[in-house]
N, C-alpha and C positions, 0 to 999 in steps of 0.2 A: 627504148630499153636496150641496153647492151646485152649481147649474148653471153653465155657462160660455158666454159669448158670446166667440167667437174672431174677432179681426180679423187677417187675413193681409194685411200692408200694406208698402208701400215705393213708391218712384217707379216709373213704368211700365217694363216689360221687365226687371225684376230677377228674375223667376221666380216671382211670386205664384201664378199659375194652375197651373203644373206642381206646385209644392209643395202647394197646396190640394187638388188632385185626388188626388195621391198619398197625402196624409195622410187624406183622407176615405175613400179606398178601403181603407185599413188599419184604420180605426176603424169598428166595426159599427153603433154607435148615434149617428149624427151627421146633422144637416141641413146641407147645403152650399148656399150662396147665392153667386152671382157677379154683381156689379153689371153686368158686360158683357152679361148677359142682357137688360138694359133698353135696349141700344143700338138695336134696331130701332124701339122707340117714340120714342127721341130723334131718330133719322134722320127719322121722319115729322114731328116738330115742325119740324126744319130745312126740310123740303120744303114743308110747309103755310105756313110763314112766308116762303118764298121766299129762304131764307138758304143760303149755301154750307155744305156739311157740313165743319165745322171745330171739333173738340172743344177747341181752344185759343183760340177766338174770344170776344169780349166777349158776343156773343149767347148762346153756350153758358153762359158764367159767370153771366149774368143770368137766363136763362129756363129752363135745364135742369139744370145741375149739382147744385144743392142739392136739387132735387126727386128726382133719382135716389137721393141718399143718404137722403132722408126715406123713400122707398118701400122701399128695401132694408132699412132698420132696422125699419120697421113689419113687414115680413115676418119679420125675425129675431125680434122680440119675440113675434110670433104663434107662431112655431115653438118658442120657449122654453117655451111652455105645455105642450108635448108631448114635448120632447126635453131631455136633460141637456147636450148639446153642440150648439151652432149656430155654424157657421163662415161668415164673410162675407169674400169675396175682393174687395178694393177698395183704391185708393190712400189714401183718407182724408187727402189731402195736408195740408190745413189743420187738419182736426179733431184729429188726434193731437197737435198741438203747442199746441192751445188748451186751457189748463188748466180754464177755466170749462166748456167743452164736455165734457171728460172727467169733471169732477166731477159734472156734471148727469147724464151717462150712467151713471156708477157708482151714483148715488143711485137712478136709475130701475131699474137692474138689481138693486140690493139689494131693492127692493120686490117684484121678481119672483123673489127667492131665487137670484140669479145674480151672478157676478163677471165682470169683463172680463179677457181675456187678449189681448195684442197680440203677434203673431209678426212681428217686423221682419226683412225679407229684406235682408241686407247683401250688396251686389253692387257691384263697381267700375263707375263710370259708362261706361267704354269697353266693358266687357263688355255692358252694357245697350244701348249704341249698336249693337253688332254684332248682338245678338239682335233688336233692332227692325228692322234691315235684313233679317235672315233671315226674320222672320215676315211681312214684306211685307203689312201690313194697311193698309186705307184710312184707319183712324183715326190712322195715324202719318205720313201724307204731309206735312202741314205741319211736324210736329216734325222730320222728317229733313231737310227743305228748309231749315230754320232752326235747325239743331242747336245752335249756340253760344247763340243767343238763348233757345231752349227750355231748354237745360241750366242757364242762369243762374237760371231760375225754380224749380229743384228743390233739395231739401235731402236729401242722402244721409246726414246725420249721424244716429246712433242717437238716438231720442227718449227720452232718459233721464228726462224729466219724467213718463213713464208708470210708472216703477218704483215700486212700493209695497213698502216694507220689511217690511210685515206679510203680503205675499202673494207668494210666490216664483214664482207663475204670472202675475204682472201683465205682465211684459215678457220674452219669450223671443226669442232670436236664432237666425237661420238663415243661415249664411254660404254664399253661392251663387255665388262667382266661379269655383270649380273643382268638379269632380265629387267629389273626395276630401273636401273640407271639407263639402260638401253632405250626403254620406252620413253623416258623423260627427254632424252636427247633426240630421239626420233621426232618427237613432237616439235622440238625447236627447229630441226632441219626442215620439216614440212612448212612451218611458219615462214622460214626464210625464203623458200622457193615458191611460195604461193603466188607471188606477183608474176612469176614467169609462166604459170600454168594456164 
């Protein structure tokens, strides 16, 4: 059986973390990695550089963002040496729509005997807005204060470019605007990964 690297991805506040933790808790043999675990290191970079903590800033984009993704993927590939399922919870905002990036990632995974599965969390933007308000996190202060400007930078469309006709597990959808649809899709996800457990 081929290994799988699972990306749980979507714009922020769609419900990636809740889904990821719930799925990881149900599957017995999985490594779970959350890019938010790197935030304390990123905060220190802001502090040392004398920059305001703003994960939507040009400083973050230039000096921190890509390195967070590089580190979390290095950890994921290391984990794939020992586990059949490795899950990464992260937005991958630009990466998932970059066909060259995805092609290179799939080639690297193939060398490791693994395939890529992207779970796209489908959520209404206004539901995300309310969830962001409710979670009251310092990482969202700028986003909430500039909601319309921030919303214009996001793409809620399903990344169909990820769908591989030869791999039914290449792109899986999890609808998460209501509890009912979330429960239905969660059952589908469990059914797909049961053979790996």
